[in-house]
C-alpha positions in Angstrom: 0.0 0.0 0.0 1.6 3.3 -1.0 2.6 5.7 1.8 0.7 9.0 1.9 2.6 11.9 0.6 4.5 13.8 3.3 2.9 17.1 4.0 5.3 19.9 3.4 6.3 22.0 6.4 4.8 25.5 6.5 6.9 28.6 6.5 5.8 29.4 10.0 6.8 26.0 11.3 10.2 26.1 9.6 11.0 29.6 10.9 10.0 28.5 14.4 12.3 25.5 14.2 15.2 27.7 12.9 14.8 30.1 15.9 14.4 27.2 18.3 17.5 25.5 17.1 19.5 28.7 17.0 18.5 29.3 20.7 19.6 25.8 21.6 23.0 26.4 20.0 23.3 29.7 21.8 22.5 28.2 25.2 24.7 25.1 24.8 27.7 26.6 23.0 27.5 30.4 22.9 26.6 32.9 20.2 29.7 32.0 18.2 28.1 28.6 17.5 25.0 30.1 16.0 25.7 29.9 12.3 23.4 29.3 9.3 25.5 26.3 8.4 25.1 24.7 11.8 21.4 25.4 11.9 20.9 23.9 8.4 22.8 20.8 9.4 20.8 20.4 12.6 17.5 20.8 10.7 18.5 18.7 7.8 18.1 21.5 5.2 20.5 23.3 3.0 22.2 26.5 4.1 21.0 28.5 1.0 17.4 27.5 2.0 17.8 29.5 5.2 18.3 32.7 3.3 14.6 32.6 2.4 14.0 33.2 6.1 17.0 35.3 7.2 19.2 37.3 4.9 22.3 36.8 7.1 23.5 35.5 10.4 23.3 39.0 11.8 19.6 39.2 10.9 19.0 35.9 12.7 20.9 37.0 15.8 18.9 40.2 15.9 15.7 38.2 15.9 17.1 36.1 18.8 17.8 39.3 20.7 14.2 40.3 20.3 13.0 36.8 21.5 15.3 37.0 24.4 14.1 40.4 25.5 10.6 39.1 25.4 11.5 36.3 27.7 13.3 38.6 30.0 10.2 40.9 30.1 8.0 38.0 31.0 10.1 37.2 34.1 10.2 40.9 35.1 6.4 41.0 34.8 6.2 37.9 37.0 8.3 39.6 39.6 6.3 42.9 39.4 3.1 40.9 40.1 4.5 40.1 43.5 4.9 43.8 44.5 2.0 46.1 45.4 1.1 48.3 42.5 0.9 51.4 44.7 4.3 50.8 46.2 6.9 52.5 44.0 9.9 51.3 45.9 8.8 47.7 45.7 7.9 48.0 42.1 11.4 49.3 41.3 12.9 46.5 43.4 10.8 43.9 41.7 11.8 45.0 38.2 15.5 45.1 39.1 15.3 41.7 40.8 13.6 40.3 37.7 16.4 41.6 35.5 19.1 40.3 37.7 17.5 36.9 38.3 17.0 36.3 34.6 20.5 37.4 33.7 22.2 35.2 36.2 20.1 32.2 35.1 20.7 32.9 31.4 24.3 34.0 31.0 24.7 33.2 27.3 21.4 34.9 26.4 22.7 37.9 28.5 25.9 38.0 26.5 24.2 38.0 23.2 21.7 40.7 24.1 23.8 42.9 26.3 27.5 42.2 26.1 28.5 40.3 22.9 31.6 41.5 21.1 31.0 40.6 17.5 32.5 41.7 14.1 31.6 45.2 13.2 29.3 44.2 10.3 27.3 42.0 12.7 27.0 44.5 15.6 23.4 45.6 16.0 22.6 49.4 16.0 23.1 51.0 19.3 19.7 51.4 21.1 19.0 54.1 23.6 17.1 52.9 26.6 13.9 54.6 25.3 14.3 52.6 22.1 14.6 49.1 23.5 12.4 46.6 21.7 8.9 47.6 22.6 7.9 44.0 23.4 11.0 43.5 25.4 12.3 44.4 28.9 12.7 48.1 28.0 8.9 48.4 28.0 8.7 47.0 31.5 11.4 49.3 32.8 9.8 52.3 31.2 6.4 51.5 32.5 7.8 51.3 36.1 9.8 54.5 35.5 6.7 56.3 34.3 4.7 55.3 37.3 7.4 56.4 39.7 7.9 59.7 38.0 4.2 60.4 37.9 3.8 59.9 41.7 7.2 60.8 43.2 9.7 63.6 43.0 13.2 62.2 42.4 16.2 63.8 44.0 17.8 65.1 40.8 21.4 66.1 40.5 21.9 69.9 40.3 22.6 70.9 36.7 25.8 72.5 37.8 27.0 69.1 39.0 26.5 67.5 35.6 29.4 67.5 33.2 28.8 70.1 30.5 29.6 67.5 27.9 26.6 65.4 28.9 23.9 68.0 29.0 23.0 67.9 25.3 22.9 64.1 25.3 20.8 64.1 28.4 18.3 66.5 26.9 17.9 64.1 23.9 17.6 61.2 26.2 15.0 63.0 28.3 13.0 63.8 25.2 13.1 60.1 24.1 12.0 59.1 27.6 9.1 61.5 27.7 7.8 60.2 24.3 8.2 56.6 25.1 6.7 56.8 28.6 3.8 58.7 27.0 3.3 55.7 24.7 2.9 53.6 27.9 0.0 55.8 28.9 1.8 58.2 31.3 2.2 61.8 30.2 5.0 63.7 32.1 6.1 67.3 31.9 9.7 68.4 31.4 9.5 69.9 34.9 8.8 66.4 36.3 11.6 64.8 34.3 14.3 67.4 34.5 17.8 67.1 33.1 19.0 66.3 36.7 16.4 63.5 37.1 17.3 62.2 33.7 20.9 62.0 34.8 19.9 60.1 37.9 17.9 57.6 35.8 20.9 57.1 33.5 23.3 56.5 36.4 20.8 54.1 38.0 20.8 51.9 34.9 24.6 52.1 34.5 25.1 51.0 38.1 22.5 48.3 37.9 23.8 46.9 34.7 27.4 47.0 35.9 26.5 45.0 39.0 24.6 42.4 37.0 27.3 42.1 34.4 30.0 41.5 37.0 27.9 38.8 38.6 27.0 37.1 35.3 30.7 37.0 34.3 31.9 36.0 37.7 34.1 39.2 37.9 33.6 40.3 41.5 37.0 41.1 43.0 36.6 38.2 45.6 34.4 35.2 46.3 31.0 35.9 47.7 29.1 33.2 49.7 25.9 35.3 49.5 25.8 37.4 46.3 22.1 38.1 47.0 23.1 40.2 50.0 25.4 42.4 47.9 22.8 42.9 45.3 20.1 43.9 47.8 22.4 46.3 49.5 23.4 47.9 46.2 19.8 48.1 45.1 18.8 49.8 48.4 21.6 52.3 47.8 20.5 52.9 44.2 16.9 53.5 45.3 18.0 55.9 48.1 20.3 57.8 45.7 17.4 58.7 43.3 15.3 60.0 46.2 13.0 57.1 46.8 12.6 55.9 50.4 10.8 52.9 51.8 
């Protein structure tokens, strides 16, 4: 009896398999192992066939970054659900804990999305925080930031304490933040988000990212038996420095 003809795979199914296999290679071997040839070999198709789905390895890696940021956002939302919606301090803590917890548990995804050093032609465009993928973790951070700014006065740095070379960049960053936070449903004035407050937000992210990156890469200057304690202490300091108090 003749065997029924094998049903051809749909484009959606094939693209899903490509991204899934690419993610497996990333997690198991690192982003250097994510190549079109390796994926084609793993899926039993030809490398040229992959170009119908992704024009280059860089395009596939960009899609993986978006997928990863969506996963990160989901964990952050899970953490936020544990904090009272009307408690700004706990909302900030929850978002930061979600970012740190996911990053430590997914070091190779963290490297690809936040720290990969790749050839210049494969380096993604630099994204300002207000331009993070809208479905990714940036949306969560900005939603929390908008709620905090709408209900609390931050302790901004005096403008005279900000290096002159940064003021123009901070003004652009502030305008981007105002627009993107407005898209999240919170409209703020420039008085509420001053240049000094914008500087505080930028410093907050730099310090948070620096701590998480050091932990992910195991680069603390000495062994820590309880890294959670250091993170919580630094987080308390960050929150206090921007003017939020328990």
